[in-house]
N, CA, C and O of each residue as an XYZ file, in Angstrom:
392
protein
N      52.407     14.386      6.991
C      51.086     14.020      7.451
C      50.528     15.168      8.294
O      51.248     15.767      9.093
N      49.257     15.466      8.111
C      48.625     16.545      8.872
C      48.433     16.134     10.321
O      48.361     14.950     10.650
N      48.353     17.137     11.174
C      48.145     16.919     12.604
C      46.854     16.140     12.869
O      46.834     15.245     13.714
N      45.772     16.478     12.146
C      44.487     15.790     12.323
C      44.578     14.326     11.915
O      43.972     13.467     12.556
N      45.329     14.033     10.859
C      45.487     12.651     10.405
C      46.196     11.805     11.459
O      45.810     10.664     11.712
N      47.225     12.367     12.063
C      47.959     11.659     13.113
C      47.041     11.400     14.301
O      47.061     10.314     14.880
N      46.237     12.397     14.664
C      45.300     12.245     15.785
C      44.269     11.153     15.483
O      43.973     10.331     16.350
N      43.727     11.136     14.278
C      42.725     10.131     13.893
C      43.341      8.738     13.915
O      42.732      7.800     14.427
N      44.541      8.597     13.365
C      45.211      7.289     13.354
C      45.487      6.825     14.783
O      45.297      5.652     15.106
N      45.934      7.743     15.637
C      46.190      7.399     17.042
C      44.918      6.920     17.728
O      44.945      5.945     18.479
N      43.810      7.600     17.474
C      42.531      7.214     18.082
C      42.076      5.845     17.580
O      41.548      5.049     18.357
N      42.273      5.565     16.294
C      41.891      4.255     15.742
C      42.720      3.140     16.369
O      42.190      2.081     16.704
N      43.999      3.373     16.526
C      44.870      2.366     17.145
C      44.450      2.127     18.589
O      44.349      0.979     19.021
N      44.205      3.196     19.337
C      43.774      3.072     20.729
C      42.431      2.360     20.828
O      42.250      1.507     21.697
N      41.497      2.693     19.959
C      40.177      2.056     19.967
C      40.285      0.569     19.661
O      39.642     -0.253     20.313
N      41.093      0.229     18.676
C      41.280     -1.180     18.315
C      41.922     -1.943     19.460
O      41.499     -3.056     19.771
N      42.940     -1.363     20.098
C      43.613     -2.000     21.226
C      42.634     -2.213     22.374
O      42.609     -3.286     22.977
N      41.824     -1.194     22.682
C      40.840     -1.299     23.763
C      39.841     -2.402     23.462
O      39.521     -3.198     24.345
N      39.340     -2.467     22.228
C      38.380     -3.498     21.849
C      38.994     -4.884     21.970
O      38.341     -5.805     22.461
N      40.227     -5.047     21.534
C      40.894     -6.348     21.646
C      41.068     -6.751     23.099
O      40.882     -7.918     23.445
N      41.419     -5.808     23.946
C      41.594     -6.121     25.366
C      40.270     -6.531     25.992
O      40.222     -7.497     26.752
N      39.190     -5.809     25.683
C      37.886     -6.136     26.257
C      37.389     -7.484     25.769
O      36.805     -8.252     26.533
N      37.624     -7.773     24.484
C      37.145     -9.038     23.935
C      37.942    -10.219     24.461
O      37.430    -11.337     24.522
N      39.183     -9.980     24.838
C      40.006    -11.089     25.306
C      39.884    -11.321     26.810
O      40.520    -12.227     27.348
N      39.065    -10.505     27.501
C      38.881    -10.719     28.936
C      38.203    -12.064     29.141
O      37.169    -12.341     28.534
N      38.772    -12.885     29.979
C      38.231    -14.206     30.203
C      37.668    -14.335     31.596
O      38.075    -13.638     32.525
N      36.725    -15.242     31.717
C      36.162    -15.576     33.016
C      37.185    -16.458     33.716
O      37.708    -17.393     33.110
N      37.480    -16.174     34.986
C      38.483    -16.995     35.682
C      38.051    -18.464     35.762
O      36.864    -18.773     35.867
N      39.028    -19.348     35.711
C      38.768    -20.788     35.793
C      39.416    -21.336     37.056
O      40.579    -21.049     37.340
N      38.655    -22.131     37.817
C      39.179    -22.762     39.028
C      38.852    -24.248     38.985
O      37.685    -24.633     38.899
N      39.872    -25.068     39.044
C      39.666    -26.520     38.990
C      38.764    -27.023     40.104
O      37.981    -27.952     39.903
N      38.870    -26.413     41.276
C      38.108    -26.911     42.422
C      36.651    -26.450     42.413
O      35.840    -26.974     43.176
N      36.307    -25.486     41.571
C      34.937    -24.973     41.536
C      34.000    -25.845     40.716
O      34.446    -26.645     39.894
N      32.702    -25.689     40.940
C      31.696    -26.429     40.187
C      31.806    -26.053     38.712
O      31.688    -24.879     38.362
N      32.028    -27.033     37.852
C      32.185    -26.849     36.403
C      33.285    -25.842     36.079
O      33.266    -25.223     35.015
N      34.255    -25.675     37.003
C      35.366    -24.766     36.780
C      35.097    -23.326     37.187
O      35.930    -22.449     36.958
N      33.926    -23.072     37.794
C      33.600    -21.701     38.213
C      34.301    -21.369     39.526
O      34.256    -22.147     40.479
N      34.935    -20.226     39.565
C      35.582    -19.752     40.787
C      34.539    -19.222     41.757
O      33.371    -19.063     41.401
N      34.970    -18.945     42.997
C      34.081    -18.319     43.958
C      33.571    -16.999     43.390
O      34.292    -16.315     42.663
N      32.347    -16.644     43.715
C      31.672    -15.443     43.223
C      31.266    -15.549     41.756
O      30.968    -14.545     41.109
N      31.259    -16.781     41.239
C      30.746    -17.078     39.904
C      29.843    -18.298     40.012
O      29.989    -19.101     40.934
N      28.906    -18.442     39.071
C      28.022    -19.607     39.063
C      27.917    -20.146     37.650
O      28.163    -19.429     36.679
N      27.553    -21.406     37.543
C      27.397    -22.063     36.251
C      26.020    -21.753     35.687
O      25.010    -21.979     36.352
N      25.974    -21.238     34.463
C      24.712    -20.971     33.785
C      24.449    -22.132     32.831
O      25.194    -22.338     31.873
N      23.393    -22.882     33.095
C      23.103    -24.068     32.287
C      22.664    -23.722     30.867
O      22.831    -24.532     29.955
N      22.108    -22.533     30.671
C      21.676    -22.140     29.326
C      22.852    -21.731     28.447
O      22.938    -22.145     27.291
N      23.753    -20.922     28.989
C      24.893    -20.442     28.192
C      26.092    -21.386     28.278
O      27.050    -21.258     27.516
N      26.030    -22.335     29.215
C      27.114    -23.303     29.424
C      28.442    -22.610     29.752
O      29.499    -22.975     29.238
N      28.354    -21.592     30.630
C      29.579    -20.922     31.069
C      29.387    -20.330     32.461
O      28.267    -20.193     32.953
N      30.500    -19.988     33.071
C      30.465    -19.357     34.389
C      30.069    -17.892     34.222
O      30.470    -17.230     33.264
N      29.272    -17.397     35.175
C      28.859    -15.999     35.161
C      29.018    -15.420     36.555
O      28.877    -16.124     37.554
N      29.311    -14.140     36.609
C      29.482    -13.435     37.877
C      28.182    -13.511     38.675
O      27.091    -13.472     38.106
N      28.308    -13.620     39.995
C      27.121    -13.646     40.858
C      26.299    -12.378     40.683
O      26.837    -11.310     40.392
N      25.008    -12.505     40.862
C      24.139    -11.338     40.885
C      24.451    -10.526     42.137
O      24.910    -11.084     43.134
N      24.210     -9.214     42.101
C      24.453     -8.403     43.300
C      23.700     -8.972     44.509
O      22.524     -9.323     44.417
N      24.398     -9.053     45.629
C      23.788     -9.558     46.855
C      24.126    -11.005     47.164
O      23.731    -11.527     48.207
N      24.848    -11.654     46.273
C      25.195    -13.064     46.463
C      26.670    -13.272     46.159
O      27.252    -12.580     45.323
N      27.262    -14.233     46.849
C      28.681    -14.519     46.659
C      28.938    -15.972     47.027
O      28.015    -16.734     47.313
N      30.207    -16.332     47.013
C      30.596    -17.677     47.419
C      30.526    -18.687     46.292
O      30.346    -18.341     45.125
N      30.672    -19.944     46.673
C      30.635    -21.034     45.717
C      29.263    -21.106     45.056
O      28.241    -21.219     45.733
N      29.251    -21.040     43.749
C      28.015    -21.097     42.951
C      27.001    -20.037     43.393
O      25.796    -20.226     43.230
N      27.485    -18.930     43.950
C      26.634    -17.790     44.373
C      25.564    -18.213     45.374
O      24.444    -17.702     45.346
N      25.904    -19.126     46.241
C      24.908    -19.697     47.151
C      24.736    -18.925     48.459
O      23.829    -19.228     49.233
N      25.583    -17.941     48.718
C      25.520    -17.215     49.983
C      25.018    -15.787     49.787
O      25.640    -15.007     49.067
N      23.883    -15.436     50.430
C      23.470    -14.032     50.393
C      24.427    -13.211     51.263
O      25.034    -13.735     52.198
N      24.552    -11.941     50.950
C      25.413    -11.069     51.750
C      24.920    -11.038     53.193
O      23.714    -10.963     53.429
N      25.830    -11.094     54.156
C      25.424    -10.981     55.559
C      25.116     -9.519     55.890
O      25.770     -8.610     55.379
N      24.123     -9.302     56.744
C      23.803     -7.948     57.182
C      25.010     -7.357     57.895
O      25.606     -8.052     58.718
N      25.394     -6.157     57.639
C      24.720     -5.075     56.918
C      25.232     -4.878     55.487
O      25.079     -3.790     54.932
N      25.832     -5.899     54.883
C      26.434     -5.729     53.562
C      25.461     -6.090     52.445
O      24.523     -6.863     52.635
N      25.717     -5.496     51.253
C      24.860     -5.753     50.093
C      25.635     -5.472     48.802
O      26.740     -4.930     48.836
N      25.045     -5.845     47.672
C      25.564     -5.478     46.349
C      26.629     -6.396     45.804
O      26.828     -7.510     46.288
N      27.333     -5.891     44.755
C      28.398     -6.666     44.116
C      29.450     -7.063     45.136
O      30.031     -6.218     45.817
N      29.681     -8.356     45.227
C      30.669     -8.931     46.145
C      30.490     -8.421     47.574
O      31.447     -8.363     48.346
N      29.255     -8.052     47.916
C      28.900     -7.628     49.279
C      29.758     -6.462     49.763
O      30.144     -6.416     50.931
N      30.053     -5.528     48.875
C      30.924     -4.418     49.244
C      30.184     -3.186     49.736
O      30.798     -2.301     50.333
N      28.851     -3.105     49.496
C      28.086     -1.986     50.027
C      27.737     -2.243     51.482
O      27.739     -3.390     51.928
N      27.439     -1.187     52.226
C      27.083     -1.348     53.634
C      25.822     -0.537     53.937
O      25.791      0.680     53.751
N      24.783     -1.231     54.408
C      23.520     -0.580     54.754
C      23.679      0.270     56.002
O      24.408     -0.091     56.926
N      22.985      1.410     56.018
C      22.928      2.229     57.233
C      21.487      2.245     57.754
O      21.020      3.242     58.305
N      20.798      1.117     57.567
C      19.428      0.948     58.040
C      19.351     -0.382     58.792
O      20.339     -1.114     58.860
N      18.187     -0.695     59.352
C      18.103     -1.940     60.123
C      17.988     -3.160     59.210
O      17.747     -3.040     58.009
N      18.164     -4.313     59.799
C      18.188     -5.578     59.084
C      16.915     -5.815     58.258
O      16.983     -6.402     57.178
N      15.760     -5.364     58.756
C      14.492     -5.594     58.054
C      14.360     -4.797     56.767
O      13.576     -5.170     55.895
N      15.106     -3.710     56.627
C      14.987     -2.891     55.423
C      16.250     -2.898     54.559
O      16.339     -2.156     53.581
N      17.217     -3.732     54.919
C      18.446     -3.863     54.131
C      18.286     -5.030     53.159
O      18.254     -6.190     53.571
N      18.188     -4.718     51.874
C      18.065     -5.738     50.836
C      19.468     -6.156     50.384
O      20.321     -5.300     50.148
N      19.709     -7.452     50.261
C      21.050     -7.939     49.908
C      21.525     -7.465     48.537
O      22.729     -7.402     48.287
N      20.600     -7.136     47.657
C      20.972     -6.720     46.311
C      21.162     -5.214     46.147
O      22.099     -4.775     45.480
N      20.267     -4.417     46.758
C      20.266     -2.976     46.509
C      20.504     -2.110     47.734
O      20.642     -0.894     47.596
N      20.556     -2.677     48.904
C      20.774     -1.889     50.119
C      19.483     -1.498     50.783
O      18.504     -2.242     50.718
N      19.457     -0.341     51.424
C      18.298      0.104     52.205
C      17.096      0.373     51.322
O      17.179      1.073     50.313
N      15.976     -0.205     51.732
C      14.715     -0.001     51.028
C      13.932      1.090     51.738
O      13.927      1.162     52.967
N      13.290      1.915     50.982
C      12.470      2.985     51.569
C      11.018      2.503     51.573
O      10.453      2.200     50.523
N      10.431      2.438     52.750
C       9.036      2.018     52.845
C       8.149      3.248     52.867
O       8.405      4.200     53.604
N       7.121      3.222     52.065
C       6.169      4.328     52.043
C       4.810      3.802     52.428
O       4.504      2.632     52.197
N       4.004      4.641     53.005
C       2.624      4.273     53.346
C       1.685      5.161     52.564
O       1.957      6.341     52.342
N       0.602      4.591     52.159
C      -0.375      5.353     51.359
C      -1.571      5.729     52.205
O      -2.498      6.371     51.712
């Protein structure tokens, strides 16, 4: 077998394995959560499944906004601006005047 053929076959196997792993990733299930959704997930009535909280929200059914000065996914970002300009989803907002 040629060197290129072995490389192509190896890449196909790796690609297939990666795709299978990504497709088999499951949303965590928690008996105590609303409709089985774990903390930092919420129930989507349209898709009928649990979905990760939007950036800036966490907790049971994504009901808690990030406390200042934190923001973003699972409240892991930290604002270096004051409370009035720290957005829970994106962090510090830049105000401009015209």
